[in-house]
C-alpha positions in Angstrom: 0.1 0.1 0.1 1.5 2.8 -0.8 1.1 6.2 1.2 -0.3 9.3 0.0 2.2 12.4 -0.4 0.9 16.2 0.1 3.0 18.3 -2.0 3.2 22.1 -1.9 4.8 25.2 -2.8 6.1 26.7 0.2 6.0 30.6 0.7 7.8 31.6 4.3 7.0 35.0 5.2 5.8 37.4 2.6 7.5 35.8 -0.2 6.6 36.3 -4.1 7.1 33.4 -6.5 9.3 30.8 -5.1 11.1 27.6 -5.6 10.8 25.9 -2.1 8.6 22.9 -2.1 7.4 20.4 0.7 6.1 17.2 1.1 4.6 15.3 3.7 3.1 11.9 3.9 1.0 11.4 7.0 -1.6 14.0 7.0 -2.2 17.1 5.1 -1.2 20.6 6.4 -4.0 22.5 8.1 -3.7 25.9 9.1 -2.5 26.0 12.7 -0.5 23.1 12.2 3.3 23.4 13.3 6.3 21.6 11.7 9.6 21.6 12.4 13.0 21.3 10.3 14.6 18.2 11.8 18.0 19.4 11.3 18.1 23.0 13.1 14.8 22.8 14.8 13.3 26.1 13.5 9.5 25.9 12.9 6.9 26.8 10.8 2.9 28.0 11.7 0.8 27.3 8.9 -1.0 30.1 8.2 -3.2 29.9 5.1 -3.1 26.8 2.6 -4.9 28.1 -1.2 -4.6 27.2 -4.8 -1.3 28.9 -6.7 -2.0 31.9 -8.7 0.3 33.6 -11.0 3.0 35.2 -8.9 2.9 32.5 -6.0 5.3 30.3 -7.7 8.3 29.7 -9.8 7.1 27.4 -12.3 3.7 25.9 -13.2 5.4 22.3 -12.8 5.5 23.3 -9.0 2.5 22.1 -6.5 -0.8 24.1 -6.9 -1.2 24.1 -3.6 0.6 26.7 -1.6 1.4 26.7 2.1 2.1 30.3 4.0 4.0 30.1 6.7 5.1 32.3 9.6 8.0 31.3 12.2 6.8 29.6 15.4 9.1 29.1 18.6 11.9 27.1 17.4 12.6 23.6 19.8 15.0 23.7 22.3 18.1 21.0 22.1 16.1 18.6 24.5 12.9 19.0 22.4 14.8 18.8 18.6 16.7 15.6 20.3 13.6 13.8 21.3 11.8 14.7 18.1 14.9 13.5 16.1 14.8 10.1 18.3 11.0 9.5 17.7 11.6 10.0 14.1 15.1 8.3 13.7 16.7 11.1 11.9 20.4 10.9 11.8 21.8 13.7 9.9 25.1 13.4 7.7 27.2 15.7 5.8 24.8 15.8 2.8 21.5 17.0 5.2 20.4 20.4 4.6 18.1 22.4 5.9 14.7 22.0 4.3 14.7 18.5 3.6 13.5 16.4 6.5 10.3 18.0 8.5 8.0 16.5 11.1 4.8 17.7 11.7 4.9 19.3 15.7 0.8 18.5 16.1 1.6 14.8 15.3 4.6 14.7 17.7 2.3 15.4 20.5 -0.8 13.6 19.6 -0.6 9.7 21.5 -0.2 7.3 18.7 
């Protein structure tokens, strides 16, 4: 059984056409959700999700769904370590920011 992949064009803070994209596999993003970069602990709150207009994405091949985010409270070192352990995230020299994310709401909800 193949998991559904939710793809988004990502606009962080105030941005015009963007080249950034996001993917999540467990659930689609919803306004109010917070997701975290597992490499650096930066957290992002989803402000809105909408269909792309002409100037929202760099190229029409990018996802049609756009997620608009703003900064959320970054995780402490302890919170980030616990999240990395839960997701079995092992960064290496090739891992860069923006490559691995976890939805914080899923982490705090019992499985």
